[in-house]
N, C-alpha and C positions, 0 to 999 in steps of 0.2 A: 570026626578028627579030636584028638584030645585038648581040653581046655588047659590054659597055662596053670601050673600048680600053685594054689595058695592064693588064686584071684577068683573074685565073684564074676569078672568079666565074662562075656559069651564069646570073646575073640579068641580063636584057636592059637596054639603055640606056634610061632613063625608065621603067623598070618601077613602076608604084605600088603593088606588093604591099603595102608597108608603111604605107599612106595609106587614106583613106575611099573612094577611087577604085578600089581593088582590084576587078578583074574587071569594071570599069564604063567606064573611059577608051577613048577611040579607039585608043590603041595596044594594048588587050587584043583588040582584033577579030582573029581568026583564032589566037590563042595556045591551045596545047593545055590549058592550065591556067587558062583564063578561068573555068569552071565552079566549079572547086575555090576560086578566089580570091573569087568572089562569096560562097561559103559562109562562109569562114575568113579571108578578108585583112582589112586594114583593122588599124587601132590598137585593140588591147583596150583596154576601158573600165577594167580592173582594172590596167592598167600602170601608173598613177600610184602606186597603193597598193604595188604590188609594188617600184617605183623607190625610194619612201620607206624601205621596209624595208632595201633592198639598200644603199641609201645611208649609212645609219648603221653599214655594215660596212668597215672600211678596204681590206682585201684580200680578193679572191674568188678562190679558185685550183681549176681543174678537175685532177682525177687521171685519166688517160686510160691505156688499153693498148689495143693492136691484137688483142690474143687473150686468151682465159682462162687461168687458170693460173699467171700469173706473180706471182701476190701484190700484185696493185693495192690490193684493199680492206685487207690487211694493212699495206701502206705508207701508206695514207691514215690509217687509225686510229694507228700508231704515230708517224706524221708530226704527227699533231693534238696526241699527247701530248707529243711532242717540242718542239712549239712552245709548248705550255702550261709545259713544263718551263723554258723560257725567257722564262717570265713574260708570255705573250701571253695575251688572251682569245680563246678558238679554239670554233668550233662546226663540226659536221659533219652533212652533209646526205646521206643515202643515195640516191642517184639509180638504183641498181640494182633497179627494181621486182620484177623476177621472181626475183631472188638475193640478197636483201639479207644481209648478214653482218655489218655495222656494230654492230647490237645485240650479239651475241655479243662481237665484239671489244673492244668499250668497256663491256662489263658492264652493260647496260641491258636485256637480255633479260628478258621476262615482265613488265616494266612498261608500266603504262598511261599513254598520252598524254591531258593534259586540256585540254579545249577551254574556254577562258576568255574575258571579254569583250574581251581584248585579242588573242585568236587562241590558236591552238594552243601549249601551253607545250612546250618542247623537253624531253627527258629530260636529265637531269643527271649525267654519269658520275662514278663514284667516283674515277676516275682525273683528277685535276687539274681538276675540274669542266667538263671538256668538254661542251658543247650538242650533243645528238643528236637528229636527226629522221630516221625510217626508216618505210618502210611495213611493215616487220617489227614495228614496234610498233604497228601499227593492226590487225593479224590478231587475230582471236579466238584462234587456234592458230598457234603459230610454224612448225608444218610443214605448214600449209596452202598449196595452190599458188595463185600469182597468175597467172591465165590471161586476160589483158586485151589488147586490141587499142591500137593507136598512139594514137588520139584519147583514151582514157581515161587512159594513161599520161601524156600530155600535160597532161591537165587536174590529174592530181595532182601532178606536178613544179613546175606553177606555184602550185599551192596551198602546197605546201612551202615556197616562196619567199615568196610573198605574204601567207599566213595564219598563219605561223609567228611567234610573238613572240621573234625572235632578240636583240632589244636591240641595244646596242652592242657589237660584236666588233672584235678586231683582225683576225683571219683567219676566213673561212668556206671550210672543205674542203669539194668537190664530189666525191663518190665515184661515178664513172658506170660504166656495164657495159662489157664490152670492144667493141671495133668502133666504128663510126659508125652509128648509127641514130636513131630517132625522140627518144630521151632526150638525144642530144648537141645535136641541131638545136634541140630545146625549150629548153634550159637557156642556150643560146649567143644565141639569139634573145631570151631573156627579159631576160637580163642585158646585152644590147647597150648600153642607153643609160646604164648605171651604170658602164661601162668596167671589166669583169673584168680582173685582172692576167695572166690566161693560163693555160697549161697544163703541169702536171708529167707527163710521159710515162714510164710504167714498163715496163721491158723486163727480159728474162732474157739470159744471155750468148749462147744458142744462136743460129744462125742463120735457123732457122725462126721464130723471135720477132722478130728484126731485120727481116724482110722484112715482117711485118704493120706495123711500127711506121713503115715509110717510108710506108704508106697513112694513118696516123695523123698524120705530120708534113704530109703533102699536104692531109688534111682541114683541119688548123690554118690552112694558108696561105689555103686557098680561103675559109674561113668568117670569115678576119681575126682569128684568135685567136692571139695571142703565144704562143711556146713558153718558157717560164721556163726548162725545161731537160730533161735525160733522167736518171732513176735507173736503175741496174743493179741489180736484186734478184737474190736467189741466187748470187752472185758469189764462188764459193769456199766450201768448208766448213771450219769452225772446230773443230778438234779439242777436246773437252771435257775432255782430260786435259793436254794440252801447250800448247793455244791455236794450234796452227800451221795455218795456212790452206792448203788445197789444192784447185785448181781442177778440181773433177770434171767440169764444163762447160768449153766454151772460154772463153776470157777476153779481155775488152777490147772486145767488138762494140758495146757500148753508146758507149763513149768515141768508138771511129771513126765511129760513126753521127753523134755530137754533131759531130765536125769535119766530116763529109762535108755537113752542113746547117747549120754555122755555128751551131750553138745551144750553149749551155752545159752542161756535163757536170757534174752536181750531186754525183754519188758512187757508191760500191758500198756494198751491203748484205750481207753473207755470209750464208750458212744457220748459223745458231747454234742450239745445243740449247737454250738458254736463251730466245731468242726465239719457237722452236717452241712451247714450252711456254706461254709467256705468252699467245701468240695463242689457243692450246686452250684454256685456261683462262679466259679475258678479263681476264688480268691487266696489270698494268703493270711492263715491263723496266725502267723507269727508277727504279722502288720496291724490286723483288725482285733485279735484277741490275746495277745502275748502272754497273759497271765492266766489263761484258761487251762484246765486241767488236762486238756488233750495237748496243747502246746509244749506243757512241762514233760508230758510223757513222751512226746516225739522228739523232743531234745535230748531227753535220757537214752531214748533208742538210739539217736544218732551218735551220741559219745560212746555207747557200748558197742556200736559197730566199728567205729574208728579205732576203739580200744583193742578189739580183737584183730583186725586188719594190719595194725601198724606193730603187732607184738615180734 
């Protein structure tokens, strides 16, 4: 079947996958995905409820990374606190189903989610009252392994968006797992009708990380997700004694990639001993070390993000 002209999407011209005719229309005959569309296609009857929840939130931002270990969840948590420090009402939904770390970073670990008549009540972080929802808060024990196939992950992500009583927020941060998988496809499709602002892509300065970020940028283009910008994490080491910054990795790769793909470069976050300690303890760097280089860098990134989404 012919692709839509001028589009990089793999969706065929006239494909009714988002309608009630999914898998049933004449154009579906001979398509290898016809049987799957008959089972899963069409508009979700709960989509209207999900849209109502999401429309109460001004800005919806995905945090993406091409590979693990670049500090994506740390950046997501710290960015939420930085935005709250700038007087925004912020929520964080942890979509990393198999490796949730947001509860630890935002100091809500061990607390139980309450299911009220209005839906799941998100946990309130002691740091700037950031609202938090994560599978890590639904487990009986925090070290229990989550061994789920794609459909079950998809169902839970939709419930996080649809059944959580987020209320009115200025920003909802969606922390996703590394790469491009079921979780990313699910959240993009679920939010499509409510116009998410786009994705912040986190990388480190090494070339091996940059290579995977190219795939992430191409994923955003194919899925029609705007790229808010690129953040270069672990960009230089700050000496705890003299505050001198040393590039222990290569430097500037994130900014070069931003120029290559014509997307904004949002800033660099250094390896700062104070930031490392705060992430390990689940504390706020803006309360304990507000004058540190990492705190200043995070506030600048937060301002840059809001500058892009409010244009």
